[in-house]
C-alpha positions as CSV (number, residue, x, y, z in Angstrom):
1,M,-4.2,-248.7,-151.0
2,F,-4.2,-248.5,-147.2
3,S,-2.5,-245.5,-145.5
4,F,-2.8,-243.4,-142.3
5,E,-1.8,-239.8,-141.8
6,I,-1.9,-238.1,-138.4
7,K,-3.3,-234.6,-138.8
8,H,-3.4,-233.0,-135.4
9,K,-2.4,-233.8,-131.8
10,S,-3.6,-232.6,-128.4
11,G,-1.6,-234.4,-125.8
12,Q,-1.7,-238.0,-126.9
13,A,-5.2,-237.5,-128.5
14,R,-4.9,-237.2,-132.3
15,T,-6.9,-236.8,-135.5
16,G,-6.0,-238.5,-138.7
17,I,-7.2,-239.9,-142.1
18,I,-7.3,-243.6,-142.9
19,K,-7.3,-244.1,-146.7
20,T,-8.7,-247.3,-148.2
21,A,-9.8,-248.6,-151.5
22,H,-13.4,-247.5,-150.7
23,G,-12.8,-244.1,-149.3
24,E,-11.4,-242.3,-146.2
25,I,-12.1,-242.6,-142.5
26,R,-11.7,-239.5,-140.3
27,T,-10.3,-240.5,-136.9
28,P,-11.0,-240.8,-134.0
29,A,-14.0,-242.7,-135.3
30,F,-16.8,-244.8,-133.9
31,I,-17.5,-247.7,-136.2
32,P,-21.1,-249.0,-136.0
33,V,-21.4,-252.8,-136.0
34,A,-23.2,-254.4,-139.0
35,T,-22.9,-258.0,-137.7
36,K,-24.6,-259.7,-140.7
37,A,-23.7,-257.0,-143.3
38,T,-26.4,-254.7,-142.0
39,V,-26.7,-252.2,-139.1
40,K,-29.9,-253.5,-137.5
41,A,-33.0,-251.3,-138.3
42,L,-31.2,-248.8,-140.5
43,T,-30.5,-248.6,-144.3
44,P,-27.1,-247.6,-145.7
45,A,-28.8,-244.4,-146.9
46,Q,-29.6,-243.5,-143.3
47,L,-26.1,-244.3,-142.2
48,N,-24.8,-242.0,-144.9
49,E,-27.2,-239.3,-143.9
50,I,-25.9,-239.5,-140.3
51,G,-22.4,-239.3,-141.7
52,F,-20.5,-242.5,-140.8
53,D,-17.3,-243.3,-142.7
54,A,-17.2,-247.1,-142.0
55,I,-19.0,-250.1,-140.5
56,L,-17.8,-253.4,-139.2
57,S,-19.2,-256.9,-140.0
58,N,-18.7,-260.2,-138.4
59,T,-16.8,-263.0,-140.1
60,Y,-18.3,-265.8,-137.9
61,H,-21.9,-264.9,-138.7
62,L,-21.4,-264.3,-142.4
63,Y,-19.4,-267.5,-142.8
64,L,-22.4,-269.4,-141.3
65,Q,-25.0,-267.4,-143.2
66,P,-25.1,-266.9,-146.1
67,G,-21.5,-268.1,-146.5
68,A,-18.4,-266.4,-147.8
69,D,-18.6,-268.0,-151.2
70,I,-22.1,-266.6,-151.7
71,I,-21.0,-263.1,-150.6
72,E,-18.1,-263.3,-153.0
73,K,-20.3,-264.4,-155.9
74,L,-22.7,-261.6,-155.2
75,G,-19.9,-259.1,-155.5
76,G,-18.5,-258.7,-152.0
77,L,-19.8,-257.0,-148.9
78,Q,-20.0,-253.4,-150.2
79,K,-21.9,-254.6,-153.3
80,V,-24.4,-256.8,-151.5
81,S,-25.0,-254.3,-148.7
82,A,-25.1,-251.2,-150.8
83,W,-22.6,-249.7,-148.4
84,H,-19.9,-248.2,-150.7
85,K,-17.6,-246.8,-148.1
86,P,-14.9,-248.6,-146.0
87,M,-15.7,-251.8,-144.1
88,F,-14.0,-253.8,-141.4
89,T,-14.5,-257.5,-140.7
90,D,-13.3,-259.1,-137.4
91,S,-11.7,-262.5,-137.6
92,G,-14.5,-264.6,-136.0
93,G,-12.3,-265.7,-133.1
94,F,-14.3,-263.9,-130.4
95,Q,-17.6,-265.4,-131.5
96,V,-16.3,-268.9,-132.0
97,M,-15.1,-268.9,-128.4
98,S,-18.0,-267.0,-126.8
99,L,-21.3,-268.0,-128.5
100,N,-20.9,-271.7,-128.1
101,D,-21.2,-272.1,-124.3
102,G,-17.9,-273.9,-124.3
103,L,-18.8,-276.1,-127.2
104,C,-15.5,-275.5,-129.0
105,K,-12.2,-277.4,-128.9
106,V,-9.0,-275.3,-129.2
107,S,-5.7,-276.7,-130.2
108,D,-2.5,-275.0,-131.3
109,D,-3.5,-275.7,-134.9
110,K,-7.2,-274.8,-135.1
111,V,-10.5,-274.3,-133.3
112,I,-13.3,-276.8,-133.9
113,F,-16.8,-275.4,-133.0
114,K,-20.5,-276.0,-133.4
115,S,-22.8,-273.5,-135.2
116,H,-25.2,-271.7,-132.9
117,I,-27.8,-271.9,-135.7
118,D,-28.0,-275.7,-136.3
119,A,-25.2,-277.3,-134.2
120,S,-23.3,-278.3,-137.3
121,K,-19.6,-278.8,-136.9
122,H,-17.0,-276.4,-138.3
123,E,-13.4,-275.4,-137.9
124,F,-11.4,-272.2,-138.1
125,T,-7.7,-271.9,-138.6
126,P,-5.8,-268.6,-139.0
127,E,-5.5,-269.4,-142.7
128,K,-9.2,-270.1,-143.1
129,S,-10.1,-266.9,-141.3
130,M,-7.9,-264.9,-143.8
131,Q,-9.5,-266.8,-146.8
132,I,-13.0,-266.1,-145.6
133,Q,-12.3,-262.4,-145.0
134,R,-10.7,-262.2,-148.4
135,K,-13.9,-263.5,-150.0
136,L,-16.0,-261.1,-148.0
137,G,-13.8,-258.2,-149.3
138,A,-13.7,-255.8,-146.4
139,D,-11.0,-253.0,-146.5
140,L,-9.6,-253.8,-143.1
141,I,-9.5,-257.3,-141.7
142,F,-8.3,-258.7,-138.4
143,A,-5.8,-261.5,-137.6
144,F,-7.2,-264.6,-135.9
145,D,-6.6,-264.7,-132.2
146,Q,-7.8,-266.5,-129.1
147,C,-10.1,-264.5,-126.8
148,L,-10.2,-265.6,-123.1
149,D,-12.5,-264.8,-120.2
150,I,-11.2,-261.8,-118.3
151,N,-10.8,-264.0,-115.2
152,A,-8.5,-266.5,-116.8
153,D,-5.5,-267.2,-114.6
154,Y,-1.9,-266.3,-115.4
155,E,-0.7,-269.7,-116.7
156,T,-3.8,-270.1,-118.9
157,T,-3.4,-266.6,-120.3
158,K,0.3,-267.1,-121.0
159,E,-0.4,-270.3,-122.8
160,S,-3.2,-268.6,-124.8
161,L,-0.9,-265.7,-125.7
162,A,1.7,-268.0,-127.2
163,R,-1.0,-269.6,-129.3
164,T,-2.4,-266.2,-130.3
165,H,1.0,-265.0,-131.4
166,S,1.5,-268.1,-133.5
167,W,-1.9,-267.7,-135.1
168,E,-1.2,-264.0,-135.9
169,E,2.0,-264.9,-137.6
170,R,0.1,-267.5,-139.6
171,S,-2.6,-265.0,-140.4
172,L,0.0,-262.5,-141.7
173,A,1.7,-265.1,-143.9
174,E,-1.6,-266.2,-145.4
175,F,-2.8,-262.6,-145.9
176,K,0.3,-261.8,-147.9
177,K,-0.3,-264.7,-150.2
178,L,-3.9,-263.6,-150.8
179,N,-3.5,-259.8,-150.9
180,V,-1.6,-259.6,-154.2
181,D,-3.7,-256.7,-155.4
182,N,-3.1,-254.7,-152.1
183,K,-6.8,-254.0,-151.7
184,Q,-7.0,-255.1,-148.0
185,A,-5.2,-254.2,-144.8
186,L,-4.5,-256.6,-141.9
187,C,-4.8,-255.6,-138.3
188,G,-2.7,-257.4,-135.6
189,I,-4.2,-257.7,-132.2
190,V,-2.5,-257.3,-128.8
191,Q,-3.8,-259.7,-126.1
192,G,-2.5,-260.7,-122.7
193,G,-5.6,-260.7,-120.5
194,R,-5.4,-258.7,-117.3
195,F,-1.6,-259.2,-116.8
196,K,0.6,-256.2,-117.4
197,D,3.7,-258.1,-118.3
198,L,1.8,-260.2,-120.8
199,R,0.2,-257.1,-122.4
200,E,3.7,-255.7,-122.7
201,E,5.1,-258.9,-124.2
202,S,2.2,-259.0,-126.7
203,A,2.5,-255.3,-127.7
204,K,6.2,-255.7,-128.4
205,F,5.7,-258.9,-130.4
206,I,2.8,-257.6,-132.5
207,A,4.6,-254.3,-133.1
208,S,7.6,-256.3,-134.5
209,L,5.5,-257.9,-137.2
210,D,4.5,-256.3,-140.6
211,F,0.8,-255.5,-139.8
212,D,-0.8,-252.6,-141.6
213,T,-2.6,-251.5,-138.5
214,L,-2.9,-252.6,-134.8
215,A,-5.7,-253.3,-132.3
216,I,-5.9,-254.0,-128.6
217,G,-8.1,-257.0,-127.9
218,S,-10.4,-258.6,-125.3
219,I,-13.3,-257.1,-123.4
220,F,-11.7,-256.1,-120.2
221,G,-14.8,-255.6,-118.0
222,D,-14.7,-254.0,-114.6
223,P,-13.0,-252.3,-112.9
224,K,-12.6,-249.8,-115.7
225,E,-9.5,-248.3,-114.0
226,E,-7.7,-251.7,-114.5
227,S,-8.7,-251.8,-118.2
228,F,-7.5,-248.3,-118.8
229,A,-4.2,-249.0,-117.1
230,L,-3.6,-252.1,-119.2
231,V,-4.3,-250.3,-122.4
232,K,-2.2,-247.3,-121.4
233,H,0.7,-249.7,-120.6
234,A,0.4,-251.5,-123.9
235,M,0.2,-248.3,-126.0
236,Q,3.7,-247.2,-125.1
237,F,5.1,-250.2,-127.0
238,L,3.1,-249.7,-130.2
239,P,4.4,-247.5,-133.1
240,E,2.8,-244.1,-133.3
241,E,2.5,-244.1,-137.1
242,K,0.1,-247.0,-137.2
243,T,-3.7,-246.8,-136.4
244,K,-4.8,-248.3,-133.1
245,H,-8.3,-249.9,-132.8
246,L,-9.9,-250.8,-129.5
247,L,-12.3,-253.7,-129.8
248,G,-15.7,-253.7,-128.2
249,I,-15.6,-250.2,-126.7
250,G,-18.7,-248.0,-126.8
251,A,-19.4,-246.4,-123.4
252,V,-19.1,-242.6,-123.6
253,E,-16.6,-242.2,-120.8
254,D,-14.5,-245.0,-122.3
255,I,-14.3,-243.4,-125.7
256,F,-13.1,-240.1,-124.2
257,N,-10.6,-241.8,-122.0
258,Y,-9.1,-244.0,-124.7
259,V,-9.0,-241.2,-127.3
260,S,-6.8,-239.4,-124.7
261,L,-4.4,-242.3,-125.0
262,G,-4.1,-242.0,-128.8
263,L,-6.6,-244.7,-129.8
264,D,-8.1,-244.0,-133.3
265,T,-11.1,-246.3,-133.9
266,F,-13.7,-248.1,-131.8
267,D,-16.4,-250.6,-132.5
268,C,-19.3,-251.7,-130.3
269,V,-22.9,-252.9,-130.5
270,L,-23.9,-250.8,-127.5
271,P,-25.8,-247.9,-129.2
272,T,-27.8,-250.2,-131.5
273,R,-28.4,-253.0,-129.0
274,L,-29.6,-250.6,-126.3
275,A,-31.8,-248.9,-128.9
276,R,-33.7,-252.2,-129.3
277,S,-34.3,-252.3,-125.6
278,G,-35.6,-248.7,-125.5
279,Y,-32.5,-246.9,-124.1
280,I,-32.0,-243.4,-125.3
281,F,-28.6,-241.6,-125.3
282,F,-28.6,-237.9,-124.4
283,R,-26.1,-235.2,-124.3
284,P,-24.5,-233.8,-121.1
285,E,-26.3,-230.4,-121.4
286,S,-29.6,-232.3,-121.3
287,G,-29.2,-233.2,-117.7
288,G,-28.9,-236.6,-116.1
289,T,-27.5,-237.9,-112.8
290,E,-24.2,-239.2,-111.7
291,E,-25.5,-242.8,-112.0
292,N,-27.3,-242.1,-115.3
293,R,-25.4,-239.4,-117.2
294,F,-25.8,-240.4,-120.8
295,R,-28.9,-242.6,-121.2
296,Y,-32.4,-243.2,-120.0
297,K,-35.1,-245.9,-120.6
298,L,-37.9,-244.6,-122.7
299,I,-40.3,-247.5,-122.0
300,N,-40.8,-246.2,-118.4
301,T,-44.3,-245.0,-117.8
302,Q,-43.3,-241.4,-117.1
303,Y,-42.7,-240.8,-120.8
304,K,-46.1,-242.0,-122.2
305,E,-47.5,-238.4,-122.4
306,D,-44.2,-236.6,-122.8
307,L,-44.2,-234.0,-125.7
308,K,-40.5,-233.4,-125.7
309,P,-38.1,-235.0,-128.2
310,L,-35.8,-237.8,-127.2
311,D,-33.1,-235.2,-126.4
312,E,-33.9,-231.5,-126.4
313,N,-30.4,-230.8,-127.5
314,C,-30.3,-233.1,-130.5
315,D,-31.2,-232.1,-134.1
316,C,-31.4,-235.6,-135.6
317,Y,-34.3,-236.7,-137.8
318,T,-36.0,-238.5,-134.9
319,C,-35.7,-235.6,-132.5
320,K,-36.9,-233.0,-135.0
321,N,-40.1,-235.0,-135.9
322,F,-41.2,-237.2,-133.0
323,S,-42.1,-236.9,-129.3
324,R,-41.1,-239.2,-126.5
325,G,-44.7,-240.0,-126.0
326,Y,-45.2,-241.2,-129.5
327,I,-42.0,-243.3,-129.6
328,H,-43.0,-244.7,-126.2
329,H,-46.3,-245.8,-127.8
330,L,-44.5,-247.4,-130.7
331,F,-42.3,-249.4,-128.3
332,K,-45.3,-250.6,-126.3
333,A,-47.3,-251.5,-129.4
334,K,-44.2,-253.4,-130.8
335,E,-44.3,-251.3,-134.0
336,L,-41.1,-251.9,-136.0
337,L,-40.6,-248.2,-136.7
338,V,-39.5,-247.7,-133.2
339,Y,-36.2,-249.6,-133.8
340,T,-35.4,-247.4,-136.7
341,L,-36.2,-244.1,-134.9
342,I,-34.2,-245.0,-131.7
343,T,-31.3,-246.6,-133.5
344,Y,-31.0,-243.5,-135.8
345,H,-31.0,-241.2,-132.8
346,N,-28.4,-243.2,-130.8
347,L,-26.0,-243.5,-133.7
348,Y,-26.4,-239.8,-134.5
349,F,-25.5,-239.1,-130.8
350,F,-22.2,-241.1,-131.3
351,K,-21.4,-239.5,-134.6
352,R,-22.0,-236.0,-133.3
353,M,-19.8,-236.8,-130.3
354,M,-17.0,-238.0,-132.4
355,D,-17.2,-234.9,-134.6
356,E,-16.9,-232.7,-131.6
357,I,-14.0,-234.8,-130.3
358,R,-12.1,-234.4,-133.6
359,E,-12.8,-230.7,-133.7
360,S,-11.6,-230.2,-130.1
361,I,-8.3,-232.0,-130.9
362,E,-7.8,-229.8,-133.9
363,N,-8.5,-226.7,-131.8
364,G,-6.4,-227.8,-128.8
365,T,-9.5,-227.9,-126.6
366,F,-9.9,-231.7,-126.1
367,M,-9.4,-231.7,-122.4
368,E,-12.0,-228.9,-122.0
369,L,-14.5,-231.0,-124.0
370,K,-13.7,-234.1,-121.9
371,R,-14.4,-232.2,-118.7
372,K,-17.7,-230.9,-120.1
373,W,-18.8,-234.5,-120.8
374,L,-17.3,-236.4,-117.9
375,G,-17.0,-233.7,-115.3
């Protein structure tokens, strides 16, 4: 039930349609993160109103609470969350190895870790990750991999890559056993840290396996030029006909740059997490500085009597109905409505930006749009 069709190209940038059992995803697409089967502060109806095609939930968090068996008994992720469009779930590997302050033990066979909720002991294997994601019922799921710190040395990264490749082969074998109804698609992940030869090795290996779709993994950090170069190098070894997902990417300039390489989908907590800290995204025609081009902090005192909307060039529900001064008040008063209003605006910003990116690729004007946004 999973397929991908490329519709238009402008250089390496491309538009396409991903088809799943729960509907279509227009690409390039930003996928909002619904960590615990909910995008924080918004209802599914509001996400539909904004126009998103898919969301991504977190296997680690849902495994711990309420549990994959309970989600399955309640009808699966789409049923329990009332989100009836496509869903992604990650494998849980990143959270297992990042949320536990080193309180996990990694072997070639499995990862043993402690819950961040109650310190109870658990283990993940590639097979278990596939079994959990099967019960959750997302349309697109990710193979189990090992995520390293960006500063890991060459030998550590090389050893980890061999383990990741073994885990991804095991993930694929278990997935094929479970996916007898062909309702899900499995994504293989390219790793390799900050080393060009290991990225190439991983891209070639993952491309040789029978994954439905592909991703490039790890949070690369700074400098961004290095991250871009690593992704660009890996991309040349991946088959054009498969979708490419970039994990954890949500900065405006990064999305434009990686779309130009042919990446199709992106997920990140950035717009929703920053909303809860009072950061507002705004469009390039609304001003800004070189250091602060796309967002400002509404909780600053200068906005307490401001009559303007969050962004004068935005037509979202929040901007059409509320002033900066009022939303500033809500934040200072710790009124819960503030999280809904800012989150709605920030996600609307990203959805509108992705719509414009797709339109520009179809019209052959992507580079002009990129220059308008990035200078």
